[in-house]
VEXBA-674756 format. One record per residue: chain; residue in three letters; residue number from 1; x, z, y of N, C-alpha, C, CB in turn. Coordinates in steps of 0.02 Angstrom, whole numbers, plus 50000, padded with zeros to 5 digits. Last residue first. Glycine has a CB too. Example, Ala and Ser with C-alpha at 12.3 -4.5 7.8 and 13.67 -1.06 7.14 Angstrom:
BEGIN
REC   ch    aa     i     n.u     n.w     n.v    ca.u    ca.w    ca.v     c.u     c.w     c.v    cb.u    cb.w    cb.v
REC    A   SER     2   50642   50354   49888   50684   50357   49947   50645   50394   50002   50704   50286   49970
REC    A   ALA     1   50660   50390   49716   50615   50390   49775   50660   50390   49835   50565   50452   49776
END
This chain:
BEGIN
REC   ch    aa     i     n.u     n.w     n.v    ca.u    ca.w    ca.v     c.u     c.w     c.v    cb.u    cb.w    cb.v
REC    A   GLU   286   47428   48924   49857   47461   48948   49796   47499   49013   49809   47508   48895   49769
REC    A   ALA   285   47368   48842   49952   47334   48904   49930   47362   48929   49864   47259   48893   49924
REC    A   LEU   284   47436   48740   50005   47402   48725   49943   47366   48787   49914   47452   48699   49892
REC    A   TRP   283   47491   48808   50114   47443   48754   50126   47403   48738   50063   47480   48690   50150
REC    A   THR   282   47580   48892   50045   47526   48921   50083   47471   48869   50096   47551   48949   50150
REC    A   HIS   281   47667   48797   49995   47629   48838   49948   47570   48871   49983   47674   48892   49915
REC    A   VAL   280   47718   48751   50118   47681   48706   50074   47639   48745   50024   47729   48657   50037
REC    A   ALA   279   47785   48866   50166   47728   48839   50203   47686   48792   50159   47751   48801   50265
REC    A   PHE   278   47886   48882   50069   47837   48935   50079   47775   48908   50114   47868   48992   50121
REC    A   ASP   277   47957   48763   50089   47926   48775   50025   47871   48829   50031   47978   48796   49973
REC    A   PHE   276   47999   48788   50224   47958   48729   50207   47921   48740   50141   48002   48666   50203
REC    A   PHE   275   48082   48897   50214   48019   48905   50250   47972   48847   50232   48031   48908   50326
REC    A   SER   274   48172   48943   50074   48150   48885   50113   48084   48899   50147   48145   48823   50069
REC    A   GLY   273   48280   49090   50078   48238   49040   50047   48219   48984   50095   48176   49072   50019
REC    A   THR   272   48275   49213   50208   48302   49186   50146   48253   49137   50115   48318   49243   50096
REC    A   PHE   271   48319   49254   50369   48266   49224   50329   48297   49192   50267   48225   49170   50370
REC    A   VAL   270   48421   49293   50447   48403   49339   50393   48347   49312   50350   48383   49406   50422
REC    A   PRO   269   48433   49204   50550   48481   49199   50495   48464   49244   50436   48551   49215   50519
REC    A   PRO   268   48280   49126   50602   48323   49185   50602   48371   49182   50542   48281   49251   50599
REC    A   LEU   267   48289   48947   50631   48260   49006   50599   48306   49066   50606   48245   48993   50524
REC    A   PRO   266   48260   48825   50759   48305   48864   50716   48272   48928   50691   48370   48880   50754
REC    A   ALA   265   48107   48728   50746   48154   48769   50784   48200   48807   50736   48115   48819   50830
REC    A   THR   264   48029   48666   50652   48068   48623   50697   48118   48662   50739   48021   48585   50742
REC    A   PRO   263   47965   48670   50491   47995   48710   50545   48039   48664   50588   48036   48769   50516
REC    A   PHE   262   47819   48602   50435   47889   48583   50449   47917   48627   50505   47894   48508   50467
REC    A   CYS   261   47688   48634   50426   47730   48654   50370   47805   48642   50383   47710   48618   50306
REC    A   TRP   260   47620   48575   50529   47639   48645   50537   47683   48671   50480   47577   48688   50542
REC    A   ALA   259   47588   48445   50487   47647   48454   50530   47668   48527   50534   47633   48428   50600
REC    A   PRO   258   47540   48434   50312   47527   48442   50384   47590   48460   50423   47474   48496   50395
REC    A   ILE   257   47565   48307   50194   47586   48374   50214   47576   48382   50290   47661   48388   50194
REC    A   ASP   256   47541   48177   50163   47482   48218   50179   47501   48289   50202   47437   48223   50119
REC    A   THR   255   47656   48117   50122   47633   48102   50191   47572   48144   50211   47617   48028   50197
REC    A   VAL   254   47662   48151   49990   47707   48185   50037   47684   48175   50109   47780   48159   50028
REC    A   LEU   253   47490   48159   49933   47555   48127   49940   47598   48167   49988   47548   48053   49964
REC    A   LEU   252   47367   48217   49814   47400   48218   49879   47468   48184   49876   47409   48290   49903
REC    A   GLY   251   47294   48249   49701   47282   48185   49734   47313   48181   49802   47208   48174   49740
REC    A   LYS   250   47333   48357   49634   47280   48368   49684   47264   48304   49722   47301   48423   49732
REC    A   PRO   249   47439   48315   49558   47376   48335   49523   47319   48345   49572   47387   48399   49484
REC    A   TYR   248   47537   48290   49664   47503   48236   49629   47440   48257   49593   47551   48205   49580
REC    A   LEU   247   47591   48415   49713   47548   48372   49754   47506   48324   49713   47591   48333   49803
REC    A   ASN   246   47671   48478   49618   47616   48515   49648   47566   48470   49685   47643   48568   49696
REC    A   HIS   245   47763   48379   49589   47724   48407   49534   47664   48446   49560   47768   48451   49490
REC    A   LEU   244   47825   48364   49712   47781   48310   49688   47736   48335   49631   47823   48250   49664
REC    A   LEU   243   47897   48488   49710   47849   48472   49764   47799   48419   49740   47886   48448   49827
REC    A   ALA   242   47978   48475   49599   47929   48529   49601   47876   48515   49653   47963   48596   49615
REC    A   ARG   241   48056   48364   49640   48015   48361   49580   47960   48414   49581   48058   48370   49517
REC    A   MET   240   48143   48377   49743   48077   48351   49759   48030   48353   49699   48082   48280   49784
REC    A   ARG   239   48264   48415   49697   48227   48465   49735   48156   48442   49751   48264   48480   49800
REC    A   PRO   238   48318   48300   49640   48287   48350   49596   48246   48402   49633   48341   48385   49556
REC    A   ASP   237   48281   48147   49717   48313   48212   49726   48279   48264   49681   48310   48234   49801
REC    A   ARG   236   48265   48010   49716   48245   48051   49658   48281   48118   49659   48259   48013   49592
REC    A   ARG   235   48282   47938   49828   48343   47956   49792   48329   47996   49729   48389   47996   49838
REC    A   ARG   234   48151   47933   49872   48183   47871   49849   48246   47886   49809   48201   47827   49910
REC    A   VAL   233   48135   48068   49908   48094   48040   49855   48126   47977   49828   48022   48024   49881
REC    A   ARG   232   48227   48079   50013   48238   48118   49952   48197   48091   49894   48220   48192   49965
REC    A   TRP   231   48166   47995   50106   48233   47977   50081   48247   48015   50016   48287   47993   50133
REC    A   GLU   230   48051   48067   50132   48046   48000   50103   48112   47979   50072   48024   47949   50155
REC    A   LEU   229   48109   48180   50192   48073   48187   50129   48066   48119   50094   48004   48218   50142
REC    A   GLN   228   48162   48122   50308   48207   48153   50260   48173   48161   50192   48230   48221   50285
REC    A   GLN   227   48047   48081   50373   48096   48030   50352   48143   48059   50299   48137   48006   50413
REC    A   ARG   226   47989   48205   50399   47955   48159   50354   48004   48105   50330   47894   48126   50389
REC    A   TRP   225   48086   48260   50489   48070   48293   50426   48039   48243   50376   48022   48352   50438
REC    A   ALA   224   48075   48171   50595   48138   48174   50558   48128   48208   50490   48192   48211   50598
REC    A   VAL   223   47945   48205   50636   47960   48136   50614   48023   48136   50572   47967   48088   50674
REC    A   VAL   222   47965   48335   50678   47923   48323   50619   47935   48253   50591   47848   48333   50637
REC    A   SER   221   48137   48368   50729   48069   48345   50739   48031   48336   50673   48069   48279   50777
REC    A   PHE   220   48228   48504   50765   48222   48454   50712   48150   48431   50712   48243   48482   50641
REC    A   SER   219   48333   48551   50905   48275   48556   50863   48274   48499   50812   48210   48556   50905
REC    A   ALA   218   48490   48626   50941   48449   48566   50935   48391   48577   50887   48493   48506   50911
REC    A   ALA   217   48496   48780   51030   48512   48741   50971   48464   48681   50966   48507   48784   50907
REC    A   ASN   216   48545   48809   51195   48490   48802   51148   48510   48757   51090   48428   48774   51184
REC    A   ALA   215   48691   48907   51225   48656   48842   51229   48601   48839   51176   48706   48784   51219
REC    A   VAL   214   48678   49072   51283   48700   49026   51231   48659   48962   51238   48692   49058   51160
REC    A   ARG   213   48728   49220   51371   48691   49157   51366   48721   49114   51311   48693   49119   51434
REC    A   TYR   212   48713   49391   51345   48756   49332   51341   48713   49270   51332   48807   49338   51284
REC    A   ALA   211   48692   49536   51428   48653   49480   51400   48697   49418   51403   48586   49469   51440
REC    A   GLN   210   48781   49687   51381   48767   49630   51424   48724   49578   51388   48833   49597   51447
REC    A   SER   209   48817   49787   51296   48747   49787   51320   48731   49729   51365   48733   49852   51356
REC    A   HIS   208   48953   49776   51275   48908   49758   51220   48836   49750   51245   48910   49812   51166
REC    A   TRP   207   49003   49826   51395   49015   49756   51377   48965   49733   51324   49087   49745   51352
REC    A   ARG   206   48973   49961   51385   48942   49921   51438   48946   49846   51422   48975   49935   51506
REC    A   ASN   205   49053   49993   51274   48980   50005   51272   48944   49965   51326   48965   50079   51282
REC    A   PHE   204   49181   49962   51322   49152   49923   51267   49076   49932   51265   49182   49944   51200
REC    A   GLU   203   49211   50060   51413   49198   49993   51438   49164   49950   51385   49263   49959   51461
REC    A   THR   202   49232   50165   51322   49179   50170   51372   49162   50103   51402   49200   50219   51428
REC    A   TRP   201   49345   50123   51249   49280   50127   51216   49223   50130   51267   49277   50187   51171
REC    A   PRO   200   49459   50017   51344   49432   50080   51317   49362   50073   51288   49431   50132   51370
REC    A   HIS   199   49563   49881   51287   49515   49909   51335   49480   49969   51304   49463   49855   51356
REC    A   THR   198   49632   49834   51182   49671   49871   51231   49626   49901   51285   49722   49824   51264
REC    A   LEU   197   49552   49758   51105   49556   49828   51087   49603   49867   51131   49578   49834   51015
REC    A   SER   196   49450   49641   51191   49517   49664   51174   49517   49738   51158   49566   49649   51231
REC    A   TYR   195   49320   49549   51131   49335   49611   51169   49402   49637   51145   49279   49665   51159
REC    A   ARG   194   49242   49389   51144   49293   49433   51117   49304   49493   51163   49359   49395   51106
REC    A   VAL   193   49099   49297   51084   49140   49323   51139   49187   49374   51108   49096   49354   51197
REC    A   ARG   192   49014   49154   51019   49052   49216   51010   49090   49232   51073   49100   49210   50951
REC    A   ASP   191   48853   49089   50967   48915   49084   51004   48953   49149   50992   48903   49071   51081
REC    A   GLY   190   48719   48991   50897   48759   49050   50906   48823   49036   50944   48775   49080   50840
REC    A   GLY   189   48647   48886   50766   48658   48909   50834   48703   48969   50836   48592   48927   50867
REC    A   GLN   188   48670   48860   50624   48659   48807   50674   48676   48831   50745   48588   48783   50671
REC    A   TRP   187   48721   48872   50457   48719   48903   50523   48710   48848   50574   48783   48944   50537
REC    A   ARG   186   48616   48802   50330   48676   48799   50371   48665   48841   50434   48693   48725   50390
REC    A   GLU   185   48522   48740   50227   48554   48805   50225   48620   48803   50264   48567   48827   50152
REC    A   GLN   184   48403   48645   50326   48453   48652   50274   48487   48721   50280   48506   48595   50278
REC    A   HIS   183   48310   48644   50428   48301   48596   50374   48353   48601   50318   48303   48527   50402
REC    A   PRO   182   48337   48735   50529   48270   48736   50500   48264   48692   50437   48220   48712   50551
REC    A   ALA   181   48487   48834   50525   48456   48769   50534   48388   48767   50499   48502   48713   50507
REC    A   LYS   180   48486   48996   50595   48493   48955   50535   48457   48889   50547   48465   48992   50472
REC    A   THR   179   48581   49084   50721   48519   49055   50693   48537   49010   50634   48480   49015   50747
REC    A   LEU   178   48642   49210   50825   48651   49171   50764   48583   49146   50740   48686   49213   50710
REC    A   HIS   177   48673   49279   50945   48620   49228   50943   48629   49181   50882   48619   49187   51008
REC    A   HIS   176   48851   49309   50921   48784   49325   50943   48738   49265   50941   48786   49354   51014
REC    A   TRP   175   48988   49389   50870   48953   49326   50856   48879   49340   50869   48965   49301   50781
REC    A   LEU   174   49120   49462   50941   49047   49470   50938   49015   49401   50929   49020   49505   51003
REC    A   GLU   173   49270   49520   50884   49232   49459   50897   49157   49475   50889   49254   49401   50849
REC    A   LEU   172   49395   49625   50949   49333   49619   50913   49298   49554   50933   49287   49680   50927
REC    A   GLU   171   49573   49609   50937   49511   49602   50974   49452   49597   50927   49514   49541   51020
REC    A   GLN   170   49680   49625   50854   49689   49645   50924   49625   49640   50965   49742   49602   50955
REC    A   TYR   169   49713   49577   50725   49679   49642   50735   49689   49669   50806   49704   49693   50684
REC    A   PRO   168   49761   49445   50713   49809   49502   50711   49779   49568   50731   49867   49487   50756
REC    A   ALA   167   49646   49465   50579   49715   49464   50602   49721   49423   50666   49762   49436   50547
REC    A   ARG   166   49480   49519   50634   49527   49484   50590   49597   49484   50620   49503   49412   50575
REC    A   LEU   165   49319   49575   50643   49388   49592   50661   49434   49560   50610   49399   49670   50662
REC    A   VAL   164   49155   49549   50704   49209   49528   50659   49276   49551   50687   49208   49451   50649
REC    A   TYR   163   48982   49587   50710   49049   49598   50736   49101   49582   50683   49058   49671   50762
REC    A   VAL   162   48833   49490   50734   48879   49528   50691   48944   49537   50729   48891   49492   50622
REC    A   TYR   161   48658   49464   50779   48730   49465   50792   48768   49504   50738   48745   49494   50861
REC    A   PHE   160   48515   49393   50849   48547   49417   50787   48622   49411   50795   48521   49376   50725
REC    A   GLY   159   48514   49435   51023   48483   49402   50966   48509   49433   50902   48497   49326   50967
REC    A   LEU   158   48563   49505   51131   48611   49470   51088   48579   49429   51033   48658   49520   51058
REC    A   GLN   157   48456   49563   51199   48510   49532   51237   48554   49487   51194   48552   49585   51270
REC    A   PRO   156   48373   49617   51098   48347   49564   51143   48402   49528   51182   48299   49594   51192
REC    A   SER   155   48459   49625   50941   48443   49656   51005   48416   49600   51050   48505   49692   51037
REC    A   TYR   154   48498   49654   50769   48461   49617   50820   48453   49659   50883   48392   49597   50794
REC    A   GLN   153   48623   49618   50643   48581   49664   50682   48548   49623   50737   48623   49723   50711
REC    A   CYS   152   48676   49563   50483   48652   49547   50551   48610   49604   50580   48610   49483   50549
REC    A   PHE   151   48716   49579   50356   48744   49626   50404   48717   49614   50475   48819   49620   50405
REC    A   GLN   150   48661   49476   50285   48635   49543   50270   48663   49596   50318   48653   49562   50199
REC    A   ALA   149   48733   49363   50322   48668   49375   50353   48643   49446   50341   48617   49325   50326
REC    A   THR   148   48843   49365   50237   48853   49382   50308   48786   49399   50340   48885   49323   50346
REC    A   LYS   147   48787   49332   50117   48828   49392   50119   48843   49413   50191   48894   49380   50081
REC    A   ALA   146   48721   49212   50137   48681   49273   50135   48724   49335   50140   48641   49275   50070
REC    A   CYS   145   48769   49087   50245   48793   49130   50192   48755   49197   50193   48869   49143   50198
REC    A   TRP   144   48765   48917   50287   48733   48982   50293   48752   49025   50233   48657   48974   50299
REC    A   ARG   143   48913   48829   50325   48859   48841   50277   48832   48911   50285   48884   48829   50204
REC    A   SER   142   49008   48847   50425   48957   48795   50434   48899   48806   50386   48988   48726   50423
REC    A   GLN   141   49022   49028   50436   49049   48961   50429   48993   48911   50438   49083   48953   50359
REC    A   PRO   140   49048   49185   50501   48998   49132   50493   49030   49063   50492   48945   49135   50549
REC    A   ILE   139   49162   49284   50409   49151   49245   50470   49098   49191   50458   49217   49214   50495
REC    A   TYR   138   49197   49361   50302   49126   49359   50320   49112   49318   50382   49101   49429   50330
REC    A   ASN   137   49332   49366   50287   49294   49333   50233   49220   49325   50251   49300   49373   50169
REC    A   ALA   136   49381   49445   50391   49383   49372   50398   49341   49336   50346   49455   49348   50394
REC    A   GLY   135   49264   49585   50400   49329   49554   50396   49323   49478   50397   49365   49576   50333
REC    A   LEU   134   49149   49668   50511   49164   49624   50455   49234   49596   50459   49115   49568   50451
REC    A   ILE   133   49084   49826   50537   49126   49773   50566   49154   49732   50508   49184   49803   50611
REC    A   TRP   132   48946   49926   50557   48983   49885   50509   49019   49828   50546   48935   49856   50455
REC    A   TRP   131   48910   50086   50591   48925   50023   50625   48971   49983   50579   48959   50035   50696
REC    A   ASP   130   48795   50218   50573   48844   50174   50542   48849   50108   50580   48827   50160   50469
REC    A   ARG   129   48774   50379   50623   48758   50311   50643   48813   50266   50614   48753   50303   50721
REC    A   TRP   128   48727   50517   50520   48779   50475   50549   48750   50407   50568   48837   50466   50499
REC    A   GLY   127   48646   50604   50447   48648   50610   50520   48701   50569   50554   48657   50680   50538
REC    A   ALA   126   48627   50586   50315   48679   50635   50333   48686   50643   50409   48745   50615   50304
REC    A   GLU   125   48535   50486   50316   48513   50551   50292   48563   50606   50309   48502   50549   50216
REC    A   ALA   124   48617   50381   50362   48560   50404   50402   48537   50473   50381   48502   50354   50396
REC    A   TYR   123   48707   50367   50255   48731   50387   50321   48674   50415   50363   48764   50328   50357
REC    A   GLY   122   48617   50327   50154   48658   50387   50146   48684   50413   50212   48715   50373   50099
REC    A   ARG   121   48567   50208   50204   48521   50265   50197   48561   50330   50191   48476   50255   50135
REC    A   HIS   120   48684   50132   50195   48652   50143   50260   48605   50203   50257   48614   50080   50281
REC    A   ARG   119   48705   50132   50057   48754   50165   50101   48724   50179   50169   48817   50120   50108
REC    A   ALA   118   48592   50060   50017   48602   50128   49992   48651   50166   50036   48627   50127   49919
REC    A   HIS   117   48613   49937   50078   48556   49977   50099   48564   50050   50077   48491   49948   50070
REC    A   LEU   116   48728   49898   50005   48731   49905   50077   48674   49949   50103   48728   49836   50111
REC    A   ASP   115   48680   49890   49874   48730   49941   49890   48735   49952   49965   48799   49920   49862
REC    A   THR   114   48590   49782   49894   48566   49847   49868   48615   49902   49886   48556   49844   49792
REC    A   GLN   113   48674   49680   49931   48626   49704   49979   48599   49772   49958   48568   49654   49987
REC    A   THR   112   48845   49707   49879   48777   49683   49869   48731   49712   49922   48752   49701   49798
REC    A   ILE   111   48998   49654   49946   48953   49710   49935   48883   49682   49928   48957   49762   49992
REC    A   PRO   110   49171   49603   49946   49100   49589   49936   49060   49653   49924   49090   49541   49877
REC    A   SER   109   49282   49672   50074   49266   49652   50006   49191   49639   49999   49288   49706   49956
REC    A   CYS   108   49280   49714   50207   49317   49653   50190   49297   49627   50121   49392   49667   50192
REC    A   GLN   107   49216   49809   50331   49198   49780   50267   49235   49714   50256   49122   49768   50263
REC    A   TYR   106   49236   49956   50400   49268   49891   50405   49262   49857   50337   49344   49897   50427
REC    A   GLU   105   49127   50062   50475   49144   50034   50410   49174   49964   50421   49082   50031   50363
REC    A   LEU   104   49117   50205   50568   49137   50135   50570   49158   50114   50500   49196   50124   50620
REC    A   ALA   103   49002   50319   50620   49039   50298   50561   49053   50223   50565   49000   50314   50496
REC    A   LEU   102   48977   50448   50733   48983   50375   50725   49027   50359   50666   49010   50344   50789
REC    A   GLN   101   48952   50569   50797   48921   50555   50732   48920   50480   50718   48849   50583   50731
REC    A   GLN   100   49029   50597   50903   48972   50552   50916   48934   50536   50852   48997   50489   50948
REC    A   SER    99   49126   50679   50852   49091   50702   50912   49030   50659   50927   49138   50701   50971
REC    A   PRO    98   49182   50606   50743   49136   50662   50731   49096   50682   50793   49173   50721   50706
REC    A   VAL    97   49202   50451   50710   49209   50490   50771   49159   50547   50766   49195   50445   50836
REC    A   CYS    96   49291   50371   50575   49233   50405   50603   49252   50444   50666   49202   50452   50552
REC    A   VAL    95   49323   50245   50462   49345   50273   50526   49284   50307   50558   49375   50218   50574
REC    A   ASP    94   49264   50246   50329   49329   50216   50345   49359   50248   50407   49322   50140   50355
REC    A   ILE    93   49192   50380   50244   49190   50338   50304   49259   50311   50317   49164   50378   50365
REC    A   ARG    92   49126   50390   50082   49183   50403   50126   49181   50354   50183   49250   50398   50087
REC    A   GLN    91   48996   50467   49986   49020   50413   50028   49080   50437   50069   48965   50387   50074
REC    A   GLN    90   48964   50579   49911   48950   50514   49882   48979   50456   49922   48875   50505   49875
REC    A   GLY    89   48973   50707   49961   49031   50680   49926   49021   50611   49897   49049   50726   49872
REC    A   ASN    88   48854   50724   50031   48868   50764   49971   48923   50734   49928   48804   50771   49929
REC    A   ALA    87   48876   50636   50141   48822   50624   50092   48837   50659   50026   48812   50549   50081
REC    A   VAL    86   49055   50614   50162   48989   50634   50184   48939   50622   50128   48967   50596   50249
REC    A   VAL    85   49226   50624   50198   49176   50624   50145   49110   50651   50173   49199   50665   50084
REC    A   GLN    84   49330   50518   50292   49291   50581   50290   49235   50574   50239   49263   50599   50360
REC    A   GLU    83   49426   50419   50316   49405   50434   50247   49370   50502   50243   49465   50433   50201
REC    A   ASN    82   49489   50488   50466   49485   50433   50418   49465   50459   50350   49551   50394   50414
REC    A   THR    81   49442   50532   50633   49463   50550   50565   49451   50490   50519   49424   50613   50540
REC    A   VAL    80   49474   50555   50805   49458   50509   50750   49482   50539   50684   49489   50439   50762
REC    A   THR    79   49425   50590   50966   49452   50620   50905   49427   50579   50845   49432   50695   50898
REC    A   LEU    78   49467   50486   51103   49418   50510   51055   49454   50539   50994   49369   50453   51034
REC    A   GLN    77   49540   50418   51199   49534   50490   51204   49478   50518   51160   49521   50510   51276
REC    A   SER    76   49565   50288   51171   49508   50301   51216   49492   50376   51221   49447   50264   51192
REC    A   ASN    75   49661   50293   51075   49683   50275   51143   49628   50286   51194   49706   50203   51145
REC    A   VAL    74   49575   50315   50968   49620   50368   50989   49645   50356   51060   49680   50374   50941
REC    A   LEU    73   49515   50189   50959   49474   50247   50977   49517   50305   51000   49431   50268   50917
REC    A   TRP    72   49628   50111   50924   49586   50094   50982   49546   50154   51006   49539   50036   50966
REC    A   GLN    71   49668   50168   50804   49712   50173   50863   49674   50158   50927   49771   50125   50856
REC    A   SER    70   49560   50133   50722   49576   50203   50734   49618   50211   50797   49614   50233   50674
REC    A   LEU    69   49569   49994   50722   49509   50026   50749   49523   50100   50765   49451   50021   50698
REC    A   ALA    68   49694   49978   50660   49683   49952   50727   49623   49985   50760   49674   49875   50725
REC    A   ALA    67   49673   50036   50534   49724   50064   50578   49713   50042   50650   49794   50045   50555
REC    A   LYS    66   49577   49950   50482   49560   50020   50493   49610   50052   50542   49560   50058   50427
REC    A   GLY    65   49656   49832   50475   49597   49834   50517   49576   49906   50533   49540   49797   50484
REC    A   ALA    64   49753   49869   50381   49774   49851   50449   49715   49855   50497   49805   49781   50450
REC    A   GLN    63   49674   49889   50267   49711   49945   50295   49731   49931   50367   49772   49960   50253
REC    A   HIS    62   49628   49758   50249   49580   49813   50260   49614   49873   50291   49547   49833   50194
REC    A   GLY    61   49747   49689   50227   49706   49672   50285   49656   49728   50301   49669   49608   50272
REC    A   ALA    60   49791   49742   50107   49831   49754   50167   49790   49740   50229   49895   49711   50166
REC    A   SER    59   49655   49815   50014   49697   49759   50034   49736   49778   50096   49655   49695   50046
REC    A   GLU    58   49656   49960   49912   49635   49925   49972   49682   49868   49986   49632   49974   50033
REC    A   ALA    57   49613   49993   49743   49664   49979   49794   49634   49942   49853   49722   49938   49762
REC    A   ASP    56   49509   50120   49688   49516   50048   49699   49565   50036   49756   49448   50016   49715
REC    A   HIS    55   49595   50256   49607   49545   50229   49653   49557   50154   49660   49548   50263   49723
REC    A   GLN    54   49692   50378   49564   49642   50337   49530   49588   50315   49580   49610   50376   49472
REC    A   GLY    53   49831   50438   49577   49795   50397   49625   49745   50350   49592   49843   50356   49666
REC    A   GLY    52   49956   50504   49525   49912   50458   49490   49877   50411   49537   49862   50495   49448
REC    A   ALA    51   50043   50611   49554   49979   50605   49588   49931   50559   49552   49990   50579   49658
REC    A   GLN    50   50162   50602   49482   50118   50659   49469   50048   50649   49498   50149   50722   49497
REC    A   PRO    49   50223   50487   49535   50201   50487   49465   50153   50544   49449   50261   50492   49418
REC    A   THR    48   50153   50450   49696   50203   50483   49655   50178   50484   49583   50217   50555   49681
REC    A   HIS    47   50107   50290   49759   50089   50355   49733   50147   50384   49692   50025   50350   49690
REC    A   ALA    46   50193   50212   49895   50173   50212   49825   50155   50283   49803   50229   50182   49780
REC    A   PHE    45   50208   50106   50037   50195   50172   50009   50173   50165   49937   50141   50211   50051
REC    A   PHE    44   50342   49997   50093   50274   50011   50070   50270   50083   50046   50254   49961   50014
REC    A   TRP    43   50443   49867   50164   50428   49938   50158   50355   49947   50136   50442   49976   50225
REC    A   THR    42   50545   49736   50111   50476   49757   50124   50468   49832   50112   50427   49718   50081
REC    A   ARG    41   50661   49679   50068   50654   49692   50140   50586   49719   50160   50667   49628   50178
REC    A   GLN    40   50667   49754   49917   50703   49703   49955   50696   49719   50030   50675   49631   49939
REC    A   ARG    39   50560   49878   49939   50576   49827   49889   50603   49767   49927   50512   49807   49846
REC    A   ARG    38   50550   50050   49971   50571   49984   49996   50587   49939   49937   50632   49991   50044
REC    A   ARG    37   50435   50185   50008   50484   50149   49966   50499   50081   49997   50457   50140   49895
REC    A   LEU    36   50369   50342   50031   50391   50282   50065   50445   50249   50023   50416   50297   50137
REC    A   GLN    35   50242   50408   49924   50311   50406   49947   50326   50340   49981   50359   50418   49888
REC    A   VAL    34   50096   50514   49925   50129   50449   49916   50199   50454   49946   50088   50393   49951
REC    A   ALA    33   49974   50625   49856   50039   50615   49888   50066   50544   49873   50089   50667   49864
REC    A   GLN    32   49798   50591   49883   49855   50610   49842   49921   50592   49877   49852   50576   49773
REC    A   GLN    31   49684   50547   49946   49718   50606   49974   49774   50633   49929   49667   50660   49986
REC    A   CYS    30   49624   50428   49913   49617   50483   49865   49650   50548   49888   49645   50463   49799
REC    A   ASN    29   49638   50350   50034   49580   50345   49990   49570   50407   49947   49586   50284   49946
REC    A   ALA    28   49757   50370   50099   49695   50376   50139   49633   50374   50096   49692   50322   50191
REC    A   CYS    27   49884   50466   50026   49842   50407   50020   49777   50419   50059   49827   50390   49946
REC    A   THR    26   50007   50545   50132   49955   50547   50081   49914   50483   50082   49909   50609   50090
REC    A   TYR    25   50165   50612   50174   50118   50556   50176   50069   50561   50118   50156   50489   50173
REC    A   PRO    24   50220   50756   50270   50210   50720   50207   50158   50665   50214   50189   50769   50151
REC    A   PRO    23   50326   50649   50378   50296   50670   50314   50258   50735   50322   50349   50677   50260
REC    A   ARG    22   50362   50540   50475   50325   50601   50490   50288   50624   50426   50275   50590   50549
REC    A   GLN    21   50501   50438   50519   50460   50468   50467   50428   50533   50492   50501   50480   50404
REC    A   ASN    20   50531   50301   50593   50522   50370   50617   50474   50406   50570   50495   50372   50690
REC    A   ALA    19   50552   50185   50522   50592   50197   50582   50588   50269   50606   50568   50150   50637
REC    A   ALA    18   50462   50193   50418   50532   50183   50402   50578   50197   50461   50544   50112   50377
REC    A   ALA    17   50340   50199   50485   50365   50259   50451   50439   50253   50434   50325   50272   50387
REC    A   ILE    16   50326   50067   50524   50337   50119   50575   50365   50182   50544   50271   50135   50612
REC    A   VAL    15   50308   50011   50397   50362   49987   50440   50378   50039   50493   50344   49920   50472
REC    A   ALA    14   50193   50071   50347   50257   50085   50315   50316   50064   50358   50261   50050   50247
REC    A   SER    13   50084   50138   50475   50108   50084   50433   50176   50102   50403   50113   50018   50473
REC    A   GLU    12   49970   50270   50474   50035   50246   50495   50059   50192   50447   50087   50304   50499
REC    A   LEU    11   49839   50372   50528   49859   50314   50489   49924   50286   50518   49803   50260   50489
REC    A   GLN    10   49865   50549   50540   49854   50485   50572   49875   50428   50525   49892   50481   50639
REC    A   GLY     9   49898   50679   50502   49832   50653   50486   49815   50587   50517   49782   50702   50505
REC    A   GLN     8   50026   50715   50519   49980   50734   50573   49909   50708   50561   50006   50708   50639
REC    A   GLY     7   50095   50658   50414   50087   50730   50415   50041   50756   50469   50153   50762   50423
REC    A   ASN     6   49998   50505   50390   50059   50544   50399   50044   50618   50401   50095   50522   50463
REC    A   LEU     5   49916   50402   50273   49908   50456   50322   49973   50495   50328   49850   50503   50302
REC    A   ALA     4   49969   50229   50261   49952   50294   50233   49942   50344   50290   50007   50319   50183
REC    A   ILE     3   49989   50057   50219   49969   50107   50268   49951   50172   50232   49910   50082   50312
REC    A   ARG     2   50019   49971   50115   50058   49964   50177   50044   50018   50228   50046   49896   50208
REC    A   MET     1   50042   50000   49941   50000   50000   50000   50044   50000   50062   49952   50061   50000
END
């Protein structure tokens, strides 16, 4: 591992520790003793043979992100603790500010929606406000991704938004007004702004509350929808088989589908499945 807790309870990288050691060092996950070691030109921490250290290893990126967030809050004159155990020992907070009951979770690895909701409920029941910041693996790409959408929050000023922190871990990225294309599983709208971690926490709260403008996402006309469906029928698209199977027994054609079944404006990113399929089933009273 590249980062551990020093003798003062602060996260410290192995490179910094090599220049100015402040032992004893402990693992931020299991609180077992670790030793500073060197392999060729690379400094790192390793568990002592007696400690064992039975836990899931953190990636270097996850440790670096936690260290950057911790240092940002410390520089803002806040008292910060790492890996604090809450919810009757069932959950550990990556970075927390006890004075504000604020739990920061830097999420880099995959997590199911069920586990995410369970952790959120655990924090709420313990009286903590959880704030999830995503790693580089969760950045909204061209294709709509449910693993990112499940972290979306909403506010009137920002629309649906997520926060991202990635290397070199010097600024938070606010991806705001995220929307999903009405006709395919793709991100369509949204923009991003950045907040440098050299600025204090008090300024961040004001910065976050601003209303950010974003260009209107292009709409998708009903005519374009019908042309696309006709093209899919000609191509014998497998996705059309179920639709035709529902229409033909009722003596209906694709051209009979009413205009209200076609979404023309961008959809919320948290909407799962096909709005078109849902609308057609509603039209057919199914």
